C-alpha positions as CSV (number, residue, x, y, z in Angstrom):
1,X,53.7,-52.0,-7.1
2,X,50.0,-52.0,-6.7
3,X,48.5,-54.9,-4.9
4,X,45.3,-56.1,-6.5
5,X,42.9,-58.5,-4.9
6,X,39.9,-60.1,-6.8
7,X,36.4,-61.0,-5.5
8,X,33.1,-61.9,-6.9
9,X,31.4,-59.3,-4.9
10,X,32.8,-56.2,-3.3
11,X,30.7,-54.3,-0.8
12,X,31.5,-50.7,0.3
13,X,30.1,-50.1,3.8
14,X,29.2,-52.3,6.8
15,X,25.9,-50.8,7.8
16,X,22.7,-52.8,7.5
17,X,22.7,-52.6,3.8
18,X,26.3,-53.7,3.4
19,X,25.9,-56.4,5.9
20,X,22.7,-57.7,4.2
21,X,24.6,-57.8,0.8
22,X,27.7,-59.3,2.1
23,X,26.0,-62.1,4.1
24,X,23.6,-63.0,1.4
25,X,26.4,-63.2,-1.2
26,X,28.5,-65.2,1.0
27,X,25.7,-67.7,1.8
28,X,25.1,-68.1,-1.8
29,X,28.8,-69.3,-2.2
30,X,30.4,-66.1,-3.8
31,X,33.7,-64.7,-2.6
32,X,33.1,-61.4,-0.9
33,X,35.1,-58.5,0.6
34,X,33.8,-55.6,2.5
35,X,35.4,-52.2,2.6
36,X,34.8,-49.9,5.7
37,X,35.9,-46.3,6.0
38,X,35.4,-46.1,9.8
39,X,37.6,-47.9,12.3
40,X,34.7,-50.0,13.7
41,X,32.0,-51.9,11.6
42,X,28.3,-51.2,11.9
43,X,27.9,-47.9,9.9
44,X,25.8,-44.9,11.0
45,X,23.0,-47.2,12.3
46,X,25.2,-48.7,15.0
47,X,27.4,-45.6,15.9
48,X,25.4,-42.4,15.3
49,X,21.8,-43.4,14.5
50,X,19.4,-46.1,15.2
51,X,21.1,-48.0,18.0
52,X,22.3,-45.0,20.2
53,X,19.2,-42.9,19.6
54,X,16.9,-45.8,20.5
55,X,19.0,-46.6,23.6
56,X,18.7,-43.0,24.7
57,X,14.9,-43.2,24.1
58,X,14.7,-46.4,26.3
59,X,16.6,-44.7,29.1
60,X,14.3,-41.6,29.0
61,X,11.2,-43.7,28.9
62,X,12.6,-45.9,32.0
63,X,13.1,-42.7,33.9
64,X,9.8,-41.4,33.0
65,X,8.0,-44.6,34.2
66,X,9.8,-44.5,37.4
67,X,8.9,-40.9,38.0
68,X,5.3,-41.6,37.3
69,X,5.2,-44.7,39.6
70,X,3.1,-43.9,42.7
71,X,5.4,-45.9,44.9
72,X,8.5,-43.9,43.8
73,X,6.6,-40.6,44.4
74,X,5.4,-41.7,47.8
75,X,9.0,-42.5,48.8
76,X,10.0,-39.0,47.8
77,X,12.5,-40.2,45.3
78,X,13.5,-37.4,42.8
79,X,15.2,-38.5,39.5
80,X,17.0,-35.8,37.5
81,X,19.7,-37.7,35.5
82,X,22.1,-35.7,33.3
83,X,22.1,-36.3,29.5
84,X,25.5,-38.2,29.8
85,X,23.9,-40.5,32.3
86,X,21.0,-41.2,30.1
87,X,23.4,-41.9,27.3
88,X,25.7,-44.2,29.2
89,X,23.9,-47.4,28.4
90,X,24.3,-47.0,24.7
91,X,28.1,-47.3,24.8
92,X,27.8,-51.0,26.1
93,X,25.1,-51.8,23.6
94,X,27.1,-50.3,20.6
95,X,30.2,-52.4,21.8
96,X,28.1,-55.7,21.8
97,X,26.6,-54.8,18.4
98,X,30.1,-54.3,16.9
99,X,31.4,-57.5,18.5
100,X,28.4,-59.6,17.3
101,X,28.5,-58.2,13.8
102,X,32.3,-58.8,13.6
103,X,31.6,-62.5,14.1
104,X,29.2,-62.5,11.2
105,X,32.0,-61.6,8.8
106,X,34.6,-63.8,10.6
107,X,32.2,-66.8,10.4
108,X,31.4,-66.4,6.7
109,X,35.0,-65.8,5.7
110,X,34.4,-62.2,4.5
111,X,37.4,-60.0,5.0
112,X,36.8,-56.4,6.2
113,X,39.1,-54.0,4.6
114,X,39.6,-50.6,6.4
115,X,39.8,-47.6,4.2
116,X,37.9,-45.2,1.8
117,X,37.0,-46.8,-1.6
118,X,37.2,-44.8,-4.8
119,X,36.1,-46.2,-8.2
120,X,38.8,-46.5,-10.8
121,X,36.5,-48.4,-13.2
122,X,33.3,-50.4,-13.1
123,X,35.1,-53.3,-11.7
124,X,37.9,-51.7,-9.5
125,X,38.0,-49.6,-6.4
126,X,41.1,-48.0,-4.9
127,X,41.8,-47.9,-1.2
128,X,45.0,-46.2,-1.3
129,X,48.0,-45.7,-3.7
130,X,49.1,-49.4,-3.0
131,X,45.8,-51.3,-2.9
132,X,43.1,-51.9,-5.4
133,X,40.1,-54.4,-5.1
134,X,38.4,-55.8,-8.1
135,X,35.0,-57.4,-8.1
136,X,32.6,-58.7,-10.8
137,X,29.9,-56.9,-8.9
138,X,30.2,-53.9,-6.6
139,X,27.5,-52.9,-4.0
140,X,27.5,-49.3,-2.7
141,X,26.3,-49.3,0.9
142,X,27.8,-46.0,2.2
143,X,24.8,-44.7,4.0
144,X,24.0,-41.0,4.6
145,X,24.7,-38.2,7.1
146,X,22.8,-35.2,8.2
147,X,22.5,-32.5,5.5
148,X,24.3,-29.4,6.5
149,X,23.3,-26.2,4.6
150,X,25.7,-23.3,4.0
151,X,25.4,-20.5,6.5
152,X,24.7,-22.7,9.6
153,X,27.5,-22.9,12.0
154,X,27.6,-26.5,13.2
155,X,30.8,-25.9,15.0
156,X,29.0,-23.7,17.6
157,X,28.5,-25.6,20.9
158,X,24.7,-24.7,20.8
159,X,24.0,-25.9,17.2
160,X,23.5,-29.7,16.5
161,X,22.6,-32.2,13.9
162,X,21.3,-35.8,14.6
163,X,24.9,-37.1,14.8
164,X,26.3,-34.6,17.2
165,X,23.2,-34.2,19.4
166,X,24.1,-37.5,21.1
167,X,27.2,-35.9,22.4
168,X,25.2,-33.1,24.1
169,X,27.1,-32.4,27.4
170,X,24.3,-30.5,29.3
171,X,20.6,-30.6,29.8
172,X,19.0,-27.6,28.1
173,X,15.8,-25.8,29.2
174,X,14.5,-25.3,25.8
175,X,15.3,-26.6,22.2
176,X,14.3,-25.7,18.7
177,X,14.1,-28.7,16.3
178,X,14.2,-27.5,12.5
179,X,12.7,-30.2,10.4
180,X,9.7,-32.5,11.3
181,X,10.6,-35.6,9.5
182,X,11.0,-38.9,11.3
183,X,14.2,-37.8,13.2
184,X,12.8,-34.4,14.2
185,X,9.7,-36.0,15.5
186,X,11.5,-38.7,17.5
187,X,13.8,-36.2,19.1
188,X,11.0,-33.9,19.8
189,X,9.3,-36.7,21.8
190,X,12.5,-37.5,23.7
191,X,13.3,-33.9,24.8
192,X,9.8,-33.2,25.6
193,X,9.7,-36.4,27.9
194,X,12.6,-34.9,29.7
195,X,10.6,-31.8,30.5
196,X,12.5,-29.6,28.0
197,X,10.5,-27.0,26.2
198,X,10.3,-27.9,22.5
199,X,9.7,-26.0,19.4
200,X,9.3,-28.3,16.3
201,X,9.5,-26.3,13.1
202,X,8.1,-28.1,10.2
203,X,8.6,-27.0,6.6
204,X,5.4,-28.8,5.4
205,X,1.7,-28.5,6.2
206,X,1.5,-31.7,8.3
207,X,3.8,-33.9,10.3
208,X,5.0,-37.1,8.4
209,X,2.7,-36.6,5.4
210,X,3.5,-40.2,4.1
211,X,1.5,-41.7,7.1
212,X,-2.3,-42.3,7.2
213,X,-4.1,-38.9,8.0
214,X,-5.7,-40.2,11.2
215,X,-2.2,-41.3,12.5
216,X,-0.9,-37.8,11.6
217,X,-3.7,-36.2,13.5
218,X,-3.2,-38.6,16.5
219,X,0.6,-37.6,16.7
220,X,-0.1,-34.1,16.2
221,X,-2.6,-34.2,19.1
222,X,-0.3,-36.0,21.5
223,X,2.6,-33.7,20.7
224,X,0.6,-30.6,21.4
225,X,-1.0,-32.2,24.5
226,X,2.5,-32.9,25.8
227,X,3.5,-29.2,25.3
228,X,5.4,-29.4,22.0
229,X,4.9,-26.2,20.0
230,X,4.3,-27.3,16.4
231,X,5.1,-24.5,13.7
232,X,4.0,-25.7,10.2
233,X,4.8,-24.3,6.7
234,X,7.8,-22.5,8.0
235,X,11.3,-22.0,6.3
236,X,14.4,-20.7,8.0
237,X,16.0,-17.4,7.0
238,X,19.0,-17.5,9.1
239,X,20.3,-19.1,12.4
240,X,22.3,-17.0,14.9
241,X,24.1,-18.8,17.5
242,X,24.8,-16.8,20.6
243,X,26.6,-17.5,24.0
244,X,23.2,-18.0,25.8
245,X,21.3,-19.7,23.0
246,X,20.3,-19.8,19.4
247,X,18.1,-17.5,17.5
248,X,16.1,-19.0,14.5
249,X,14.7,-16.4,12.1
250,X,11.9,-17.7,9.8
251,X,10.9,-16.3,6.4
252,X,7.5,-15.6,8.0
253,X,9.1,-12.9,10.2
254,X,8.9,-15.1,13.4
255,X,12.0,-15.4,15.6
256,X,12.5,-18.3,18.0
257,X,15.1,-18.3,20.6
258,X,16.0,-21.4,22.7
259,X,19.0,-22.8,24.5
260,X,20.1,-25.1,21.6
261,X,19.0,-26.0,18.1
262,X,18.9,-29.3,16.4
263,X,19.1,-29.3,12.6
264,X,17.0,-32.2,11.4
265,X,16.0,-31.2,7.8
266,X,17.1,-34.0,5.6
267,X,20.2,-36.1,4.9
268,X,22.9,-36.4,2.2
269,X,24.3,-39.5,0.7
270,X,27.9,-40.4,1.4
271,X,29.0,-40.5,-2.2
272,X,31.4,-37.5,-2.6
273,X,34.5,-39.6,-2.1
274,X,33.5,-42.5,-4.5
275,X,34.6,-40.9,-7.7
276,X,31.3,-42.1,-9.3
277,X,32.1,-40.1,-12.5
278,X,34.6,-42.9,-13.3
279,X,31.7,-45.3,-13.9
280,X,29.1,-42.8,-15.3
281,X,26.9,-42.9,-12.3
282,X,25.3,-39.6,-11.3
283,X,23.8,-38.4,-8.0
284,X,21.3,-35.8,-7.2
285,X,21.9,-32.5,-5.1
286,X,21.8,-34.5,-1.8
287,X,24.3,-37.1,-3.2
288,X,21.6,-39.8,-3.5
289,X,22.0,-42.5,-6.1
290,X,19.1,-43.6,-8.3
291,X,18.6,-47.3,-8.8
292,X,16.1,-49.6,-10.7
293,X,13.8,-52.2,-9.1
294,X,16.7,-54.6,-8.6
295,X,19.0,-52.0,-6.9
296,X,21.2,-51.6,-10.0
297,X,22.7,-48.2,-10.8
298,X,23.2,-46.9,-14.3
299,X,26.3,-49.0,-14.4
300,X,24.6,-52.5,-14.5
301,X,27.3,-54.4,-12.4
302,X,27.3,-51.7,-9.6
303,X,24.4,-51.8,-7.1
304,X,23.5,-49.3,-4.4
305,X,21.4,-50.0,-1.3
306,X,20.2,-48.4,2.0
307,X,20.2,-44.7,2.8
308,X,22.5,-43.8,0.0
309,X,19.5,-44.4,-2.4
310,X,17.1,-42.1,-0.3
311,X,13.6,-43.1,0.9
312,X,12.7,-44.9,3.1
313,X,15.9,-44.5,5.0
314,X,15.3,-47.3,7.6
315,X,17.8,-49.8,8.8
316,X,15.4,-52.7,8.3
317,X,14.9,-51.7,4.7
318,X,18.6,-51.2,4.1
319,X,19.3,-54.7,5.2
320,X,16.7,-56.2,2.8
321,X,17.9,-53.9,0.0
322,X,21.4,-55.6,0.4
323,X,19.9,-59.0,0.4
324,X,17.8,-58.3,-2.7
325,X,20.7,-56.8,-4.5
326,X,22.8,-59.9,-3.8
327,X,19.9,-62.1,-5.0
328,X,19.7,-60.3,-8.3
329,X,23.5,-60.7,-8.7
330,X,22.9,-64.5,-8.4
331,X,20.3,-64.4,-11.1
332,X,17.1,-63.9,-9.1
333,X,14.4,-61.6,-10.5
334,X,11.2,-63.0,-8.8
335,X,10.6,-62.3,-5.2
336,X,12.8,-59.3,-5.1
337,X,11.7,-57.0,-2.2
338,X,9.6,-54.1,-2.9
339,X,9.0,-50.9,-1.0
340,X,5.4,-51.8,-0.2
341,X,6.7,-54.8,1.8
342,X,8.5,-52.4,4.4
343,X,6.8,-51.5,7.5
344,X,7.4,-47.9,9.0
345,X,8.7,-47.9,12.4
346,X,8.7,-44.5,14.1
347,X,9.9,-44.1,17.7
348,X,7.8,-41.1,18.9
349,X,5.9,-41.1,22.0
350,X,3.8,-43.3,21.4
351,X,5.2,-45.2,18.6
352,X,4.0,-45.3,15.1
353,X,4.1,-48.3,12.7
354,X,2.2,-49.1,9.5
355,X,2.3,-51.2,6.4
356,X,0.2,-51.1,3.2
357,X,-2.1,-48.4,2.0
358,X,-3.4,-45.4,3.7
359,X,-7.0,-44.1,3.5
360,X,-5.7,-41.4,1.3
361,X,-4.1,-43.7,-1.2
362,X,-7.2,-45.9,-1.4
363,X,-9.6,-43.1,-1.9
364,X,-7.5,-41.7,-4.7
365,X,-7.2,-45.1,-6.3
366,X,-11.1,-45.5,-6.0
367,X,-10.7,-48.9,-4.0
368,X,-13.9,-49.8,-2.1
369,X,-12.5,-50.1,1.4
370,X,-13.8,-50.1,5.0
371,X,-12.1,-49.4,8.3
372,X,-11.9,-51.4,11.5
373,X,-10.6,-49.6,14.8
374,X,-9.5,-50.8,18.1
375,X,-8.9,-48.1,20.7
376,X,-6.3,-49.2,23.2
377,X,-8.2,-47.7,26.2
378,X,-10.8,-50.5,25.7
379,X,-8.2,-53.3,25.9
380,X,-7.7,-55.0,29.3
381,X,-3.9,-55.3,28.8
382,X,-3.7,-51.6,28.2
383,X,-5.7,-50.9,31.2
384,X,-3.6,-53.2,33.4
385,X,-0.4,-51.7,32.2
386,X,-1.6,-48.1,32.5
387,X,-0.6,-47.5,28.7
388,X,-4.0,-46.9,27.1
389,X,-3.2,-44.2,24.6
390,X,-3.3,-45.5,20.9
391,X,-5.2,-47.5,18.4
392,X,-4.9,-50.2,15.7
393,X,-6.6,-49.4,12.5
394,X,-7.3,-52.0,9.7
395,X,-8.1,-51.1,6.1
396,X,-9.7,-53.9,4.2
397,X,-11.6,-54.5,0.8
398,X,-15.4,-54.1,1.3
399,X,-16.1,-57.1,-1.1
400,X,-13.1,-59.5,-0.7
401,X,-12.2,-58.6,2.9
402,X,-8.5,-58.5,1.9
403,X,-6.3,-56.5,4.4
404,X,-5.1,-53.6,2.4
405,X,-3.3,-51.6,5.2
406,X,-2.5,-51.8,8.9
407,X,-1.8,-48.7,10.9
408,X,-0.8,-48.6,14.7
409,X,-0.3,-45.7,17.0
410,X,0.6,-46.5,20.5
411,X,3.1,-48.3,22.9
412,X,4.8,-51.1,21.1
413,X,3.2,-50.3,17.7
414,X,6.5,-51.3,15.9
415,X,6.0,-54.9,17.4
416,X,2.1,-55.1,17.0
417,X,2.2,-54.3,13.3
418,X,4.1,-57.4,12.4
419,X,0.9,-59.6,13.1
420,X,-1.0,-57.6,10.5
421,X,2.1,-57.8,8.2
422,X,2.2,-61.6,8.3
423,X,-1.4,-61.9,7.4
424,X,-1.3,-59.2,4.6
425,X,1.6,-61.1,2.8
426,X,-0.4,-64.4,2.7
427,X,-1.9,-65.6,-0.6
428,X,-5.7,-65.3,-1.0
429,X,-8.0,-66.2,0.8
430,X,-5.8,-66.3,3.8
431,X,-5.0,-62.6,3.7
432,X,-8.5,-61.4,4.8
433,X,-10.3,-59.9,7.8
434,X,-11.7,-63.3,8.7
435,X,-8.4,-64.5,10.0
436,X,-8.6,-62.0,12.8
437,X,-12.2,-62.6,13.5
438,X,-11.8,-66.4,13.7
439,X,-8.5,-66.5,15.6
440,X,-8.3,-66.9,19.3
441,X,-5.7,-64.5,20.9
442,X,-4.3,-64.7,24.3
443,X,-6.2,-62.7,26.8
444,X,-5.3,-60.1,28.1
445,X,-2.8,-59.1,25.3
446,X,-2.4,-56.2,22.9
447,X,-2.7,-58.7,20.0
448,X,-6.3,-58.9,21.0
449,X,-6.6,-55.4,19.3
450,X,-6.7,-57.3,15.9
451,X,-9.8,-59.2,16.8
452,X,-11.5,-56.1,18.2
453,X,-10.6,-54.0,15.1
454,X,-11.7,-56.7,12.7
455,X,-15.2,-57.1,14.4
456,X,-15.4,-53.3,14.4
457,X,-14.9,-53.2,10.7
458,X,-17.0,-56.2,9.8
459,X,-20.0,-54.6,11.6
460,X,-19.7,-51.6,9.2
461,X,-20.6,-53.7,6.3
462,X,-24.1,-54.0,5.1
């Protein structure tokens, strides 16, 4: 006999999107159940993506700072940690994250059911032959995984994707990274900071084309200056793993041989096991689900959030997607989060973060704007800490002085951007350049960059 459980909302997946949907629905008084295919909660963000990769980045950065410290050099200390040692701290962090997030579900009386969900109809998913879960609304938050094209042998010990690279057992001398999106650029920075030779192969004309052009130029310069070889407008023809390395053959006729290869060219939505045909929901060639502005699929009571719907594929965005979907389930239509409200956070060296419009977008839209710059090398705080590479850039309307875009490149950019974000989202006339001109910032701080950039931009007006 099939056991059938009934809930107001059923959430498939416990990553940021699933957690946001489940917690919001629970707080609004609905009966919620969550289904998780993995044996631990947290999704790819916690176990294979954001948390372990950023923990690795911090370990690498800490070693770099120590190696560049004059006192350490004078003492004759030589640091050469293994890749496994650099990764060791992430296990404890992941464990803490899982434990913490488990309490969220327990505290809100949300059961977590282990198993793979498969749609039977628009209100029913099947876990196994004996268990079915019914929900008035269902939220798909199954995330994504690295795209693996046919003809690439990912079982070879020298070929990796962004999930398996975290299990690298040795420190290579050289690496080819195929794909120069966010993941490819972040890993290029990390490996180069370890002194490893990096070839970054980009299928497009520029790095991270969705960013402001000046930020793209700054990133490209810093990467080249650090020794990363950038190869733009290239497409792979074949990948040949060998005992002593991997040969990447490109359609341009070039061949690149390095110790290992990291495939970082796109991701696929985790949708193949959901039986979406049963509810008439289609996916594209990469398994990505289309949704409307309220995160509804073509089946109105079924929602999809997070990486499974594609861009922007950010953990922060996924969580807010889940909350927004749950708000809409509760009847809200106003105030639902939009993509323009999401800041980018890219953990290259240095970091990149931005929100709002780029110069390219404003120019195309014929918006009369002006630019305010603050170079970090001119800030006392940056000089004191020795972290002077970077800048803050404010884009504002020439007539109203409204802040239209905030773009930051440099240490702690992902933190610094939030000051600008908070002001941008205020109603007029509070969202203007004048806030930064007339506000007293602690000195010396990196936040002072906003006053410097605002005055720089204001002085351009006539």
